[in-house]
C-alpha positions in Angstrom: -48.2 -81.1 73.3 -46.6 -80.3 76.6 -44.3 -77.5 75.3 -45.2 -74.3 73.5 -44.2 -73.8 69.8 -41.8 -71.1 71.0 -40.2 -73.5 73.5 -39.9 -76.3 70.8 -38.2 -73.9 68.3 -35.9 -72.5 70.9 -34.9 -75.9 72.3 -34.2 -77.1 68.7 -32.2 -74.1 67.7 -30.0 -74.5 70.8 -29.3 -78.2 70.3 -25.9 -79.4 69.0 -27.2 -82.5 67.3 -30.4 -81.3 65.6 -31.2 -84.6 64.1 -31.3 -86.3 67.5 -33.2 -83.2 69.0 -36.2 -83.8 66.7 -36.7 -87.3 68.2 -36.2 -86.0 71.8 -38.8 -83.3 71.2 -41.3 -85.8 69.8 -40.7 -88.0 72.9 -41.1 -85.2 75.3 -44.3 -84.1 73.6 -45.8 -87.5 73.0 -46.1 -87.0 69.3 -44.6 -88.1 66.0 -41.3 -86.8 64.6 -43.2 -85.6 61.5 -45.3 -83.2 63.7 -42.2 -81.7 65.3 -40.7 -81.2 61.8 -43.9 -79.6 60.6 -43.8 -77.2 63.6 -40.2 -76.3 62.9 -40.5 -75.8 59.2 -43.5 -73.6 59.7 -41.3 -71.5 62.0 -38.5 -71.0 59.5 -36.1 -73.5 61.1 -33.7 -75.3 58.8 -34.2 -79.1 59.1 -31.3 -81.5 58.8 -30.8 -83.2 55.4 -31.7 -86.8 55.5 -28.6 -89.2 55.3 -28.2 -90.9 51.9 -27.6 -94.5 52.0 -24.8 -95.7 49.7 -24.9 -99.0 47.7 -22.9 -101.8 49.3 -21.8 -103.4 46.1 -18.2 -103.0 45.3 -18.7 -102.3 41.6 -21.0 -99.3 42.0 -19.6 -95.8 42.6 -19.5 -94.5 46.2 -21.9 -91.8 47.2 -20.6 -88.3 47.3 
């Protein structure tokens, strides 16, 4: 890790696009996204909700 935990948390909290910021932080620190997500969750940061993929069939109900 190149950044301190405090710097990672601060950088994440200041980001406008938090989902993209997780990948940026992982790239900057040469680690996996899961490691950044673990650090953020341990420091009481709200992680973005994963996007839900909807079915492409016409007959099925659309996702809400």
